[in-house]
Every structure is written in structure tokens, then in C-alpha cells.
C-alpha positions, 0 to 999 in steps of 0.5 A, a space after each residue: 209888241 205886235 209882229 207882222 205875222 201875228 194871228 189874224 193878219 193879212 200879209 203879202 208873202 214872197 214864196 219861191 213861185 211868186 207873191 201871194 196874199 195870205 191869211 195868217 192862221 197861227 204863229 208858232 215857235 218855229 213856223 208861221 201857218 198861212 193860207 195863201 189865196 191860191 187853189 194849187 191847180 185843182 187840189 184846193 186851198 192848203 195851209 202852208 207852214 213857213 219858217 219864222 225867218 221867212 217873215 222878212 219876206 212878208 208885208 202887210 196888206 193895206 186896205 184902200 191906202 188906209 191902214 191894214 186890211 180888215 181881218 173879218 173882210 179877208 175872212 169872208 173872201 177866203 171862205 168864198 174861195 174855199 167854197 169855190 175851190 175846196 181845200 184841206 180839213 185844216 183850212 176849213 177848221 181855220 176859216 170857220 173857227 173864228 
């Protein structure tokens, strides 16, 4: 059974400070690791670790109204953002290992 926050999915996540589009990096036993498309005011991109129960605040991102957003396409967008804004080593590792 495929879950929404499985690895290599693109989701919309309702954080406390707004709604972000995020790349799911890893689904652990307690947390989901996401890379939100946000540059955090000059500090660059970060991997956000959210509890599994927060999956209820996530929705799949659709592509042109036909099915879920292609992961390879999203990856290129996130890599471009990383090149522009920078980020942590964890973000670099997640974006360039796939």
C-alpha cells in the first residue's frame, strides 16, 4: 500500500507558518523528512522533520490536473533552488543521491 508521505513524493504540507510544497526525502518510523520549497530568510534550504501524525496535513501535488507530480521533474526544481539559495549538507545529500 502506497502512503502519501512515501519517499520520492511531492506533497503540499500545511505547516504552522503557511502551506508549502515539499519533497519527501525519507519516511521513518516516527518522522517524515521533507525538504520544503522555502529558503528560510537567507539561511538556505533545510530538511524538516515532522511527526508521522502530521501526514493528515499533507496532500499530493498534482501535475496539470493529471495524476501526481513527477518526482524527477520536482527534483530538478529543488536542485535549481538549492543552487540559488544554498542549504544544509543534509539537503545536498538528499537531492544529489537520487
